[in-house]
C-alpha positions, 0 to 999 in steps of 0.5 A: 326531467333533468331537474326531477332526477337532480332533485332526488340525487341532490337530496340523497347527498344532502341527507348524508352530508353529515354522518350519523356518527358525527358527534362520536368521531368529532375531535377524535378522527384525523379525517374529520366527520366528512372525510370518513363515512361521507367520503366513502359512501359518496365514492360508492354512489359516484363510482369514484367520481365527484359531485357536480358544482350544482349539487355541491352548491345546493348542498352547502347552501341547504346545510347552512340554512338548516343550521341557521333555522335550528341553532343559535347563531355563534360568534365568529371564530378566533383569527385563523381558527374555525371555532372560538376557542370556548365553543369546542366540545369533545362529545365522546368525553362529555356526552350530554343530551338536552330534551328539546322541549324542556332542557332536561339534561341527560348525562351519557357519562362517556362514549370513549369506549366506542371504537372509532373504527367500528362505529364508522364501519357499522355506519357505512355498512348501514347506509350502503345496505340502503342504496336502491338500484333499478332493474339495470343495476343503476342507482335509483336516486328516488328510492335511495333517498327514501331508504336513507330518510326512513331507515337511516335513523334506525339503529344499525347495531344492537350495541348502540341501543337508542343512542343512534337515534338521539345523536345530536347534530351539533355538540355545542347545542345538543338538543336536536338530532343529526337526523333532524338536521340532515332531514331539514337540509334535504327539504331545503335542497328539494325546494332549491332544486325544484324551484326555478328561482331556487326559493322555498316557501312554507305551505300549511294546510288542513283537512276538515271538519274534525270535531263534528265529523267524529262526534256524529256517531252511534257506536264506538266503531263509528267514532273509530271510523271517523277519526281514522277516515279523517287521518287517511284523508289527510294522508292522501293530501300529504301523499301528493306532497311526498310523491313530488318532493319527498316526505322530508319536506313535511316538518309537521307532522313528522312522517317517519315511522307513521304506519301508513307512510311506511306502507306507502313506502313499501307498496308504491315506492318499492322501499322495503326495510333493511334485513333485521328490521322489526316489521311492526306492520306485519307482526300483529294480524289484528286491529292491534296492528298500528296501521289501525291507528288514526296517527295523523293530525288534520293539519300539516306544514311543509317546505316546498318550492315557492313557484309551485306552492299553489299547484301543490296545494291544489293538487293535494286538495283534489287528491283528498276529495277524489280519494273520499268520493272514490271510497264513498262510491265503494261503500254505496256499491257494497251496500247495494250489492248486499241487497242485489242492486248495482251502483250507477252514478246517474241514479238517484243515489248516485246524484245524492252522493255527488251533491253530498260529497261535493265540498268534502272535505273542507280544505284550507291552506296558506303559503309564505315564500322566503322571497319576502326576505332579500339576500345578497350575493354572498347568501346573507340577509340584505333586507326584511322589509317585505317580510315586515310589511306582510306581518304588520296587518297581524300585529298592533306594533306602531313603534316596533317591527312585528313578531320576531323581527322586533325581538332582541334576538334578531336585533342582536344577530342582525347587527352582527357585532356586539361589544367586540364579538362578531356573529356570523352574518345571518342567512335567510334560514335564521328567519324561519320563526318569522315566516312560520309565524306569518304563515300560521297567521295567514292560515288562521285568517283564511280559515275564517272565511267559510264558503257556503254551498247550498244544497236542496235536502228533502224529506227526512234526514240521516239517522246519525248526522241529522243533516243530509238526506239518507241514501235511497233508490227512490226519492218518494221514499224520503218523505215516508215517516219511520213507521211507513218505511217498509221496503226502503234500501235501508230496511233491506240492508238491516235484514241482510247486513245488520252490522251495517245498519240497525233496524230503523237506521237510514244513513247519508252518503258520508255516515254510510262511508263511516259505517262501512269503513271498517270493512273497506279498510280491512279488505285493503290492508289484507291486499296491501300487506298480504296479512289477514288482518281483522278488526275487532269491535269490543261491545260496551257490554263486553267491556263491562263484563271484562271486569267480572271475567278478569277477576274470575279467571284470577281465581279459577278452580282447578276442577271445573266439573265440581262448579255446578253453576258453570256446568249449567251455564255452559249447557245453556250457552252451547245450546244457544250457539251464541257467537263469539265476542271480541274481548279486550286484548289483555283479557284475550291473552289471559284466557289463552292459559285457560281450559278450552271449555272455559275459553269457549264459555267466556267468549260466548257469554257476552253475546248470549246475555245480549241475545237474552236481553234483546229477547226481553225487549221484543216480547209482549208484556206477559211473555216479557215478564217471563223472559225477564225472569229467565234473564235474571236467572241466567245473570244470577247463575253467572254470578254464582259461577263467578262468586268469590271462591276465597270466601267459601261461596258466600259472596256473590257477584252479579256480572258487572254492568258498567264500563268506562270511556276515557278522553284526553287532550293535551293542554296548550297545544297550539302554544306548544307548536307555535313555540312563542309561549315562554312557559313551553320554551327554553332559553338559549343558555339551557340548551348550550352544553355545560362545557361551553358555558363554563369555557365562556365564563372562564374566557371573560366573554360571558358578560357581553353574551349573557343577554343572548343566553337568557333569551327564549329560543324562537320556534324552529323546525327541530322543535316542531319535529320534536313535538311531533315525534313525541306525539307519534310515540305517545299515540302510536306506541304508548297509548295502545301499550297502556290501554290494551296491553297493561289494562282491559281496554280498547283504544278507539283512537289516538291521534297526536295529543287526542285519545279516546279509549274504553276501559273496564270499570276497575281499571279506569283510574289507574289507566288514566293515571298511567297515561297521564304520567307517560304523556309527560314522561315524569313521575315514575322512578320505579315501581315503588317510587310513586307515594302509592306502591303500584300494587295499591294502584292496581298496576302490579302486573305492569312490567318494569317502567320508569318515566323521568326527564321527558323519557319513558323506559318500558322493557329496556326500550327508551321513548322520548315523550313531551317532557314535564312542562307538558300536561293533559286534561282527561275526562272519564265517564262510568256508564251502564252498558245499555245507556245510549252511546250518544248521550255517553259521549256528550257527557264525556266531552262535557267532563273533558271540558270541565277538566279544561275549564278547571285550570287544565292539567286536571281530571274530571270523572262523571258517574252516570248511574242507570237510575238517572243519578249523576255525580261529577268529580273534578280534580287537578293531577297535582296539588299546587305547592305540593310537588314533593315525591312523598306527596300524594297526588289527587288521583292517588288519594282517590284510588286510596279512598276506593282501596279503603272502602273496598278493603277486607273488613271495611263496610262501604256505609263509611262513605254514606255516614261520612257524607251525611255527617259532612253535610252539616259541617259549618263553613270554614269561616265559622271555625276560624279558617281552613286549618281548624276546619281540616282538623275537625274533618280529619278527626270525624273522618277517622271516627267514621272509618274506624267504626266501620272497619273490622281489621286489626290495624287502623292505620289505613283509616287514619292515612286515608283520612289525612290525604282526603283532608289535605285534598279538601284543604287544598281546594278550599284554599283555591276558593272551591266548595269543599263540601261538594268535592267531598261528596263527589269523592266519596260517591265516585270511590264507593261506586268503584269499591263495590264487590266485583269491581275491586279486588282487595290487595290484602291487608297491610299487616299481612 
């Protein structure tokens, strides 16, 4: 018990061994960074007493290990000094920050105007307010630590803005924050405190399967449920670790700020946010609430006490499986309750559940103890023989030591002296890269072992996964063919709860849990957060209609009573009493300013059209013809109501029937996390403060230190935190903001670097483009910084946004993202809303795969027409060798071509005629090369565009022809088929430019 109590006490003091304001007070405060806030807070926590020798020893050791793991080793100080003369930085005078993943520089100009006394007072008051006490007014060390860890990095004063979160741990190497350092130190302190031998270990664990579980879906709701369910299952495993040794111990993913972790802190740990904190968990009472996001990856790495690593892993696995079984039983009970039956674990259905859930989820783990590194009595590395022997089976190095142990960096550091300079002796924390490498390889090998449990499955299989028996109350029912199933459990459920089972569907235990998970989760959230959270599923038909409705609302007349079509359609819809449909969030907000009768009609229109369409399917042939005519009349009526008011009612638009799905995946994510690929890493020299580099050069010592500065930094805990934090920001905040706030879309899931969203057809191109720019945090200096103005990209309504140097600024809020070195591949499918979702999803995954296979950092669009035709268009996000700000990106060119074809006065025949003519063009070799081919292509394209354009200014035709020609020429230079690319480009652009899908932004001469 004493060890447990000391655990949280030791972690609390270790977390605050450096104050948040440390970089600002260094070289300014005579009392030093530990003599101010740290000393005063320590006095308040200990009532004026002193730290025990044990706590002090653990704190100092944890600090040294954390510093060694995250920062480059420095040479020893000059005689009689704490630092070498060239390595001191006055950060307040020269505040420089580096992006941890790219080395990009952020110059903060000066912080000397921040009053020393005030910043210390703000910091002290902030942490004092986070101290938690029990019912006896004694300090609750566990809750106090959790409060420090979660809310300490939150900005304590509005005047500090984002600076507080990004203040560096070491002013000489300002690429990782003070919060990264103290969090890692407290993780080490926890392992030192709880392990009998004081030895930490790296534990890596995964929960699966992922892709097959998510892909087995029949609806958008099924896909969301599967991804969210996996995220929640992973959290149950992680929670077992957090409860025993704290959330700081999990170094990947970064848990701070994850909504489900915040909910655990409040509801189970009793750690509430401080006064004035913006509560994002309670501000939205819908599925726009971040708690509905699948935020956690299925794999995590933690620093744990070596002696209980196996126990923790088995506990985490057991908790995950127990949680899934508990909720599967809950789903089955709800299913049976709907048909007035009661769940019994001894029943046929209960036995089915037990068999189907026995080995789910799959859990793999590996642990590597720091005991592989031997240290002497001073805490210095004495031998790495055991570590080297453990790594050798994974390497083919015969003459060199494996991995990090054979690197020049380790050789330089471990020798301690180099031509007159002597490094601080390395402690075991320096060897984090080697232990992480070993753990990762060991984990990968453990996943290659696939244990197989054979289960007898009789009769017909589940309608969704096709692998397991569907749940039944009587085993004889499993042998019934689909046409014979008249009174099964599922036919009864379909009658009572059509949202849980469509007609003919029969689901297994896991697919039942997925199908009912939205209902189960909403019920749990309402209890936990005390908010009336609801989940809204936007149908594919509603998303298709969003294009038409959005354009219609932008030009609605002042007097609705004069719109005859509106009045007739309103009468039909109200008479049918069709239910209200969930709309995309941005459209719902726009609708809020419309008259009540307009809101009523728009919300009921999608369901009304669906009902009419279902009626057509269910009738005999003669009646079907009549119903089909009625449906056509209704659609024509809606088209007349939504006709273009600015053209005197001459242009009619049928309600849009196509929508789009977007899938994205970060490129080379394994290399980003491993940190071993130089393309995605930085050198030591890139992260040293300019003042240090300049002083080093002036000192004359740069020569012997140059080999150190030029080396790539190995992976570190701070790097893993930086990657995870950037992905958290992208998936939890920026994705939803772009898809749902800026465009007419619905975010289905966003977990780390993965994304799936449904958007209206008119928004698919700009939505993809903005997501890609924001993922890297590059390319947007202002609304006019792109070569194409925002208005022409369809992004004119988007608020002030900037993206540069790995950071995104939206509405004066700063976000640090992956950096310009990171890229992502996107796939998109444009499909008719009646197309089977399973087929659309297969095509979507194929599109994303094409983007990956074409060299990554690309996008691929698949156009699936209802008639059966399919067109593919795959392009890179950036043309090679054309990175100047004035060069149009391929996506901008696609949008530019769409804009031209949809422009007032332009006939879309231009696309057909250009394509027809281009098919007969000779190959470039026959014309003397690529340049003559481009000249001929451009001239003829201008000719076709100008012939079909009735506007006064032909410059848009010439500009677009030039940009399309450059795009084709770039593809030809890479050995690609220019004719196929042009065909895809013209087909996709023309389809997206049709009436109702694109609202012309006006002629340039206007």
